[in-house]
Structure formats: C-alpha cells, structure tokens
Biopython code that builds the backbone (N, CA, C, O; Angstrom):
import numpy as np
from Bio.PDB.StructureBuilder import StructureBuilder

atoms = [
    (1, "UNK", "N", (26.021, 9.605, -18.414)),
    (1, "UNK", "CA", (24.721, 10.222, -18.265)),
    (1, "UNK", "C", (23.728, 9.183, -17.753)),
    (1, "UNK", "O", (23.674, 8.065, -18.266)),
    (2, "UNK", "N", (22.961, 9.545, -16.765)),
    (2, "UNK", "CA", (21.987, 8.639, -16.174)),
    (2, "UNK", "C", (20.794, 8.447, -17.113)),
    (2, "UNK", "O", (20.324, 9.389, -17.750)),
    (3, "UNK", "N", (20.327, 7.215, -17.178)),
    (3, "UNK", "CA", (19.163, 6.915, -18.008)),
    (3, "UNK", "C", (17.865, 7.382, -17.365)),
    (3, "UNK", "O", (16.924, 7.781, -18.050)),
    (4, "UNK", "N", (17.831, 7.324, -16.044)),
    (4, "UNK", "CA", (16.633, 7.700, -15.318)),
    (4, "UNK", "C", (16.981, 8.769, -14.308)),
    (4, "UNK", "O", (18.000, 8.680, -13.622)),
    (5, "UNK", "N", (16.143, 9.769, -14.216)),
    (5, "UNK", "CA", (16.342, 10.808, -13.218)),
    (5, "UNK", "C", (15.684, 10.371, -11.926)),
    (5, "UNK", "O", (14.583, 9.820, -11.938)),
    (6, "UNK", "N", (16.341, 10.611, -10.834)),
    (6, "UNK", "CA", (15.760, 10.315, -9.532)),
    (6, "UNK", "C", (14.792, 11.442, -9.187)),
    (6, "UNK", "O", (15.174, 12.611, -9.125)),
    (7, "UNK", "N", (13.554, 11.075, -8.969)),
    (7, "UNK", "CA", (12.545, 12.070, -8.631)),
    (7, "UNK", "C", (12.617, 12.351, -7.142)),
    (7, "UNK", "O", (12.384, 11.458, -6.327)),
    (8, "UNK", "N", (12.932, 13.567, -6.789)),
    (8, "UNK", "CA", (13.080, 13.912, -5.375)),
    (8, "UNK", "C", (11.834, 14.571, -4.802)),
    (8, "UNK", "O", (11.655, 14.594, -3.584)),
    (9, "UNK", "N", (10.976, 15.103, -5.653)),
    (9, "UNK", "CA", (9.756, 15.745, -5.184)),
    (9, "UNK", "C", (8.568, 15.106, -5.877)),
    (9, "UNK", "O", (8.639, 14.709, -7.040)),
    (10, "UNK", "N", (7.490, 15.019, -5.143)),
    (10, "UNK", "CA", (6.292, 14.413, -5.700)),
    (10, "UNK", "C", (5.498, 15.381, -6.534)),
    (10, "UNK", "O", (5.742, 16.588, -6.530)),
    (11, "UNK", "N", (4.560, 14.838, -7.239)),
    (11, "UNK", "CA", (3.643, 15.658, -8.022)),
    (11, "UNK", "C", (2.569, 16.203, -7.086)),
    (11, "UNK", "O", (2.162, 15.515, -6.151)),
    (12, "UNK", "N", (2.114, 17.404, -7.319)),
    (12, "UNK", "CA", (1.013, 17.920, -6.504)),
    (12, "UNK", "C", (-0.191, 16.989, -6.618)),
    (12, "UNK", "O", (-0.550, 16.559, -7.714)),
    (13, "UNK", "N", (-0.797, 16.687, -5.508)),
    (13, "UNK", "CA", (-1.958, 15.812, -5.501)),
    (13, "UNK", "C", (-1.643, 14.346, -5.282)),
    (13, "UNK", "O", (-2.562, 13.534, -5.176)),
    (14, "UNK", "N", (-0.362, 13.979, -5.210)),
    (14, "UNK", "CA", (0.015, 12.602, -4.867)),
    (14, "UNK", "C", (0.214, 12.536, -3.360)),
    (14, "UNK", "O", (1.001, 13.293, -2.791)),
    (15, "UNK", "N", (-0.495, 11.642, -2.735)),
    (15, "UNK", "CA", (-0.412, 11.505, -1.281)),
    (15, "UNK", "C", (0.110, 10.127, -0.925)),
    (15, "UNK", "O", (-0.223, 9.143, -1.585)),
    (16, "UNK", "N", (0.919, 10.054, 0.103)),
    (16, "UNK", "CA", (1.536, 8.816, 0.558)),
    (16, "UNK", "C", (1.356, 8.683, 2.063)),
    (16, "UNK", "O", (1.151, 9.668, 2.771)),
    (17, "UNK", "N", (1.439, 7.440, 2.537)),
    (17, "UNK", "CA", (1.468, 7.198, 3.981)),
    (17, "UNK", "C", (2.839, 6.628, 4.305)),
    (17, "UNK", "O", (3.221, 5.576, 3.792)),
    (18, "UNK", "N", (3.577, 7.329, 5.160)),
    (18, "UNK", "CA", (4.921, 6.906, 5.540)),
    (18, "UNK", "C", (4.833, 5.894, 6.677)),
    (18, "UNK", "O", (4.312, 6.202, 7.749)),
    (19, "UNK", "N", (5.340, 4.694, 6.445)),
    (19, "UNK", "CA", (5.313, 3.629, 7.444)),
    (19, "UNK", "C", (6.342, 3.865, 8.548)),
    (19, "UNK", "O", (6.156, 3.408, 9.676)),
    (20, "UNK", "N", (7.414, 4.569, 8.235)),
    (20, "UNK", "CA", (8.463, 4.831, 9.225)),
    (20, "UNK", "C", (8.046, 5.911, 10.225)),
    (20, "UNK", "O", (8.339, 5.814, 11.417)),
    (21, "UNK", "N", (7.360, 6.939, 9.724)),
    (21, "UNK", "CA", (6.993, 8.070, 10.574)),
    (21, "UNK", "C", (5.518, 8.094, 10.949)),
    (21, "UNK", "O", (5.086, 8.943, 11.729)),
    (22, "UNK", "N", (4.741, 7.159, 10.391)),
    (22, "UNK", "CA", (3.296, 7.064, 10.670)),
    (22, "UNK", "C", (2.601, 8.388, 10.397)),
    (22, "UNK", "O", (1.859, 8.905, 11.232)),
    (23, "UNK", "N", (2.863, 8.935, 9.185)),
    (23, "UNK", "CA", (2.246, 10.204, 8.834)),
    (23, "UNK", "C", (1.950, 10.249, 7.344)),
    (23, "UNK", "O", (2.535, 9.512, 6.550)),
    (24, "UNK", "N", (1.029, 11.128, 6.986)),
    (24, "UNK", "CA", (0.677, 11.354, 5.593)),
    (24, "UNK", "C", (1.595, 12.438, 5.053)),
    (24, "UNK", "O", (1.893, 13.418, 5.736)),
    (25, "UNK", "N", (2.041, 12.247, 3.810)),
    (25, "UNK", "CA", (2.899, 13.250, 3.190)),
    (25, "UNK", "C", (2.459, 13.475, 1.751)),
    (25, "UNK", "O", (2.020, 12.546, 1.074)),
    (26, "UNK", "N", (2.579, 14.701, 1.293)),
    (26, "UNK", "CA", (2.262, 15.001, -0.104)),
    (26, "UNK", "C", (3.544, 14.880, -0.904)),
    (26, "UNK", "O", (4.538, 15.549, -0.623)),
    (27, "UNK", "N", (3.504, 14.019, -1.899)),
    (27, "UNK", "CA", (4.717, 13.730, -2.652)),
    (27, "UNK", "C", (5.598, 12.779, -1.860)),
    (27, "UNK", "O", (5.506, 12.731, -0.633)),
    (28, "UNK", "N", (6.443, 12.028, -2.534)),
    (28, "UNK", "CA", (7.289, 11.079, -1.812)),
    (28, "UNK", "C", (8.424, 11.785, -1.075)),
    (28, "UNK", "O", (9.390, 12.238, -1.689)),
    (29, "UNK", "N", (8.299, 11.871, 0.227)),
    (29, "UNK", "CA", (9.354, 12.459, 1.051)),
    (29, "UNK", "C", (10.306, 11.374, 1.543)),
    (29, "UNK", "O", (11.512, 11.598, 1.645)),
    (30, "UNK", "N", (9.765, 10.206, 1.845)),
    (30, "UNK", "CA", (10.554, 9.096, 2.379)),
    (30, "UNK", "C", (10.807, 8.064, 1.282)),
    (30, "UNK", "O", (10.132, 8.080, 0.253)),
    (31, "UNK", "N", (11.770, 7.171, 1.490)),
    (31, "UNK", "CA", (12.067, 6.142, 0.485)),
    (31, "UNK", "C", (10.841, 5.262, 0.189)),
    (31, "UNK", "O", (9.970, 5.081, 1.040)),
    (32, "UNK", "N", (10.797, 4.730, -1.016)),
    (32, "UNK", "CA", (9.665, 3.907, -1.443)),
    (32, "UNK", "C", (9.442, 2.713, -0.520)),
    (32, "UNK", "O", (8.301, 2.298, -0.317)),
    (33, "UNK", "N", (10.503, 2.161, 0.036)),
    (33, "UNK", "CA", (10.361, 0.991, 0.919)),
    (33, "UNK", "C", (9.605, 1.321, 2.208)),
    (33, "UNK", "O", (9.147, 0.417, 2.907)),
    (34, "UNK", "N", (9.475, 2.602, 2.521)),
    (34, "UNK", "CA", (8.835, 3.025, 3.763)),
    (34, "UNK", "C", (7.480, 3.686, 3.562)),
    (34, "UNK", "O", (6.995, 4.370, 4.463)),
    (35, "UNK", "N", (6.853, 3.499, 2.390)),
    (35, "UNK", "CA", (5.592, 4.207, 2.182)),
    (35, "UNK", "C", (4.591, 3.384, 1.362)),
    (35, "UNK", "O", (4.957, 2.503, 0.584)),
    (36, "UNK", "N", (3.328, 3.710, 1.571)),
    (36, "UNK", "CA", (2.229, 3.206, 0.759)),
    (36, "UNK", "C", (1.758, 4.366, -0.100)),
    (36, "UNK", "O", (1.772, 5.515, 0.343)),
    (37, "UNK", "N", (1.342, 4.074, -1.323)),
    (37, "UNK", "CA", (0.790, 5.110, -2.167)),
    (37, "UNK", "C", (1.322, 5.001, -3.577)),
    (37, "UNK", "O", (2.085, 4.081, -3.869)),
    (38, "UNK", "N", (0.958, 5.883, -4.437)),
    (38, "UNK", "CA", (0.268, 7.139, -4.155)),
    (38, "UNK", "C", (-1.245, 6.969, -4.042)),
    (38, "UNK", "O", (-1.840, 6.073, -4.641)),
    (39, "UNK", "N", (-1.836, 7.847, -3.265)),
    (39, "UNK", "CA", (-3.284, 7.936, -3.118)),
    (39, "UNK", "C", (-3.743, 9.233, -3.753)),
    (39, "UNK", "O", (-2.949, 10.158, -3.924)),
    (40, "UNK", "N", (-5.011, 9.309, -4.103)),
    (40, "UNK", "CA", (-5.525, 10.493, -4.801)),
    (40, "UNK", "C", (-5.896, 11.632, -3.863)),
    (40, "UNK", "O", (-6.074, 12.767, -4.306)),
    (41, "UNK", "N", (-6.014, 11.337, -2.562)),
    (41, "UNK", "CA", (-6.370, 12.404, -1.624)),
    (41, "UNK", "C", (-5.691, 12.163, -0.277)),
    (41, "UNK", "O", (-5.261, 11.054, 0.040)),
    (42, "UNK", "N", (-5.612, 13.228, 0.493)),
    (42, "UNK", "CA", (-5.050, 13.138, 1.843)),
    (42, "UNK", "C", (-5.872, 12.162, 2.695)),
    (42, "UNK", "O", (-5.320, 11.352, 3.440)),
    (43, "UNK", "N", (-7.190, 12.256, 2.571)),
    (43, "UNK", "CA", (-8.087, 11.411, 3.358)),
    (43, "UNK", "C", (-7.859, 9.928, 3.057)),
    (43, "UNK", "O", (-7.849, 9.098, 3.966)),
    (44, "UNK", "N", (-7.678, 9.608, 1.790)),
    (44, "UNK", "CA", (-7.430, 8.213, 1.416)),
    (44, "UNK", "C", (-6.104, 7.738, 2.006)),
    (44, "UNK", "O", (-6.015, 6.616, 2.505)),
    (45, "UNK", "N", (-5.079, 8.578, 1.953)),
    (45, "UNK", "CA", (-3.772, 8.212, 2.511)),
    (45, "UNK", "C", (-3.849, 8.042, 4.022)),
    (45, "UNK", "O", (-3.133, 7.213, 4.585)),
    (46, "UNK", "N", (-4.706, 8.814, 4.688)),
    (46, "UNK", "CA", (-4.875, 8.686, 6.140)),
    (46, "UNK", "C", (-5.417, 7.314, 6.524)),
    (46, "UNK", "O", (-5.205, 6.850, 7.644)),
    (47, "UNK", "N", (-6.112, 6.671, 5.600)),
    (47, "UNK", "CA", (-6.700, 5.352, 5.857)),
    (47, "UNK", "C", (-5.880, 4.223, 5.227)),
    (47, "UNK", "O", (-6.396, 3.126, 5.016)),
    (48, "UNK", "N", (-4.624, 4.484, 4.931)),
    (48, "UNK", "CA", (-3.775, 3.505, 4.242)),
    (48, "UNK", "C", (-3.671, 2.183, 4.994)),
    (48, "UNK", "O", (-3.754, 1.119, 4.381)),
    (49, "UNK", "N", (-3.494, 2.234, 6.290)),
    (49, "UNK", "CA", (-3.355, 0.991, 7.055)),
    (49, "UNK", "C", (-4.661, 0.207, 7.072)),
    (49, "UNK", "O", (-4.649, -1.021, 6.996)),
    (50, "UNK", "N", (-5.768, 0.899, 7.169)),
    (50, "UNK", "CA", (-7.082, 0.238, 7.130)),
    (50, "UNK", "C", (-7.309, -0.404, 5.763)),
    (50, "UNK", "O", (-7.786, -1.536, 5.677)),
    (51, "UNK", "N", (-6.970, 0.312, 4.707)),
    (51, "UNK", "CA", (-7.109, -0.215, 3.349)),
    (51, "UNK", "C", (-6.239, -1.454, 3.182)),
    (51, "UNK", "O", (-6.675, -2.439, 2.586)),
    (52, "UNK", "N", (-5.016, -1.417, 3.698)),
    (52, "UNK", "CA", (-4.112, -2.567, 3.598)),
    (52, "UNK", "C", (-4.672, -3.768, 4.356)),
    (52, "UNK", "O", (-4.601, -4.895, 3.867)),
    (53, "UNK", "N", (-5.228, -3.538, 5.545)),
    (53, "UNK", "CA", (-5.830, -4.638, 6.323)),
    (53, "UNK", "C", (-6.990, -5.265, 5.566)),
    (53, "UNK", "O", (-7.110, -6.489, 5.509)),
    (54, "UNK", "N", (-7.841, -4.432, 4.988)),
    (54, "UNK", "CA", (-8.992, -4.940, 4.224)),
    (54, "UNK", "C", (-8.537, -5.751, 3.019)),
    (54, "UNK", "O", (-9.089, -6.816, 2.743)),
    (55, "UNK", "N", (-7.534, -5.255, 2.301)),
    (55, "UNK", "CA", (-7.031, -5.986, 1.131)),
    (55, "UNK", "C", (-6.386, -7.302, 1.540)),
    (55, "UNK", "O", (-6.572, -8.317, 0.868)),
    (56, "UNK", "N", (-5.640, -7.296, 2.618)),
    (56, "UNK", "CA", (-5.020, -8.538, 3.093)),
    (56, "UNK", "C", (-6.077, -9.567, 3.457)),
    (56, "UNK", "O", (-5.934, -10.748, 3.139)),
    (57, "UNK", "N", (-7.128, -9.127, 4.117)),
    (57, "UNK", "CA", (-8.222, -10.034, 4.487)),
    (57, "UNK", "C", (-8.881, -10.616, 3.233)),
    (57, "UNK", "O", (-9.176, -11.810, 3.181)),
    (58, "UNK", "N", (-9.108, -9.775, 2.230)),
    (58, "UNK", "CA", (-9.704, -10.260, 0.983)),
    (58, "UNK", "C", (-8.809, -11.302, 0.324)),
    (58, "UNK", "O", (-9.299, -12.330, -0.144)),
    (59, "UNK", "N", (-7.512, -11.049, 0.283)),
    (59, "UNK", "CA", (-6.584, -11.982, -0.357)),
    (59, "UNK", "C", (-6.474, -13.286, 0.435)),
    (59, "UNK", "O", (-6.402, -14.366, -0.153)),
    (60, "UNK", "N", (-6.461, -13.188, 1.756)),
    (60, "UNK", "CA", (-6.342, -14.390, 2.582)),
    (60, "UNK", "C", (-7.566, -15.284, 2.478)),
    (60, "UNK", "O", (-7.458, -16.498, 2.650)),
    (61, "UNK", "N", (-8.721, -14.708, 2.199)),
    (61, "UNK", "CA", (-9.949, -15.502, 2.112)),
    (61, "UNK", "C", (-10.372, -15.780, 0.675)),
    (61, "UNK", "O", (-11.420, -16.387, 0.453)),
    (62, "UNK", "N", (-9.591, -15.355, -0.291)),
    (62, "UNK", "CA", (-9.907, -15.584, -1.700)),
    (62, "UNK", "C", (-9.515, -17.015, -2.080)),
    (62, "UNK", "O", (-8.333, -17.354, -2.027)),
    (63, "UNK", "N", (-10.463, -17.850, -2.456)),
    (63, "UNK", "CA", (-10.146, -19.245, -2.761)),
    (63, "UNK", "C", (-9.217, -19.420, -3.958)),
    (63, "UNK", "O", (-8.585, -20.466, -4.102)),
    (64, "UNK", "N", (-9.127, -18.412, -4.813)),
    (64, "UNK", "CA", (-8.229, -18.524, -5.967)),
    (64, "UNK", "C", (-6.756, -18.550, -5.556)),
    (64, "UNK", "O", (-5.909, -18.956, -6.352)),
    (65, "UNK", "N", (-6.433, -18.126, -4.331)),
    (65, "UNK", "CA", (-5.042, -18.079, -3.881)),
    (65, "UNK", "C", (-4.652, -19.315, -3.076)),
    (65, "UNK", "O", (-3.531, -19.388, -2.574)),
    (66, "UNK", "N", (-5.543, -20.276, -2.944)),
    (66, "UNK", "CA", (-5.265, -21.460, -2.136)),
    (66, "UNK", "C", (-5.290, -22.709, -3.008)),
    (66, "UNK", "O", (-6.168, -22.867, -3.857)),
    (67, "UNK", "N", (-4.317, -23.596, -2.792)),
    (67, "UNK", "CA", (-4.270, -24.858, -3.514)),
    (67, "UNK", "C", (-5.219, -25.882, -2.912)),
    (67, "UNK", "O", (-5.695, -26.781, -3.606)),
    (68, "UNK", "N", (-5.491, -25.745, -1.635)),
    (68, "UNK", "CA", (-6.344, -26.686, -0.935)),
    (68, "UNK", "C", (-7.800, -26.250, -1.067)),
    (68, "UNK", "O", (-8.113, -25.079, -0.852)),
    (69, "UNK", "N", (-8.696, -27.174, -1.419)),
    (69, "UNK", "CA", (-10.115, -26.823, -1.497)),
    (69, "UNK", "C", (-10.633, -26.291, -0.165)),
    (69, "UNK", "O", (-10.153, -26.702, 0.891)),
    (70, "UNK", "N", (-11.596, -25.392, -0.202)),
    (70, "UNK", "CA", (-12.116, -24.740, 1.001)),
    (70, "UNK", "C", (-12.606, -25.747, 2.028)),
    (70, "UNK", "O", (-12.389, -25.548, 3.223)),
    (71, "UNK", "N", (-13.253, -26.814, 1.605)),
    (71, "UNK", "CA", (-13.775, -27.811, 2.532)),
    (71, "UNK", "C", (-12.653, -28.447, 3.355)),
    (71, "UNK", "O", (-12.822, -28.685, 4.551)),
    (72, "UNK", "N", (-11.530, -28.716, 2.734)),
    (72, "UNK", "CA", (-10.403, -29.307, 3.447)),
    (72, "UNK", "C", (-9.752, -28.307, 4.399)),
    (72, "UNK", "O", (-9.294, -28.707, 5.470)),
    (73, "UNK", "N", (-9.694, -27.032, 4.052)),
    (73, "UNK", "CA", (-9.098, -26.017, 4.919)),
    (73, "UNK", "C", (-9.909, -25.825, 6.162)),
    (73, "UNK", "O", (-9.346, -25.608, 7.235)),
    (74, "UNK", "N", (-11.221, -25.897, 6.057)),
    (74, "UNK", "CA", (-12.104, -25.681, 7.216)),
    (74, "UNK", "C", (-11.964, -26.803, 8.232)),
    (74, "UNK", "O", (-12.197, -26.582, 9.420)),
    (75, "UNK", "N", (-11.592, -27.990, 7.803)),
    (75, "UNK", "CA", (-11.459, -29.124, 8.712)),
    (75, "UNK", "C", (-10.206, -29.012, 9.565)),
    (75, "UNK", "O", (-10.177, -29.538, 10.678)),
    (76, "UNK", "N", (-9.171, -28.340, 9.075)),
    (76, "UNK", "CA", (-7.899, -28.238, 9.792)),
    (76, "UNK", "C", (-7.995, -27.393, 11.002)),
    (76, "UNK", "O", (-7.003, -27.213, 11.709)),
]
sb = StructureBuilder()
sb.init_structure("model")
sb.init_model(0)
sb.init_chain("A")
sb.init_seg("    ")
for serial, (resi, resn, name, xyz) in enumerate(atoms, 1):
    if name == "N":
        sb.init_residue(resn, " ", resi, " ")
    sb.init_atom(name, np.array(xyz, "f"), 0.0, 1.0, " ", f" {name:<3s}", serial, name[0])
structure = sb.get_structure()
C-alpha cells in the first residue's frame, strides 16, 4: 500500500504557470519540474515569469547573500 497518493488533479483555485508549454493552467496538469505555483489567481499565474525575474533581482542584490562586502564588489 502506498504511503502517499499521487495527486493527479489540482484543487479548484490553484493556478500554475507551465514552463514547458508557456501557459497558465488550473490545477497541476504538468509535472512539478515544469511549473511555477501555486498562485491564488489566474492573473497572478500569468505574471509568473515577471514575478520570478523580480525575485531573482532582489536576491542577486541582497547583501545578505554575498560574502564579499558591497564596497569590494563594486570595485570589480
């Protein structure tokens, strides 16, 4: 007997952005490795790539993630 059931259909109101098909889907239609989400609305999922770009920019410029002091990084 399996310990965990494989969920094949999403919950109503869960939205994902499929990276393989470049489309928004309600519930997980594609494998987890190919999607971002869940999002609370279709509109939010439509902006998944923009949200990811913004988060990446925040992380790349966050001094807490760098071992080198900011002054030394700017000189390079």
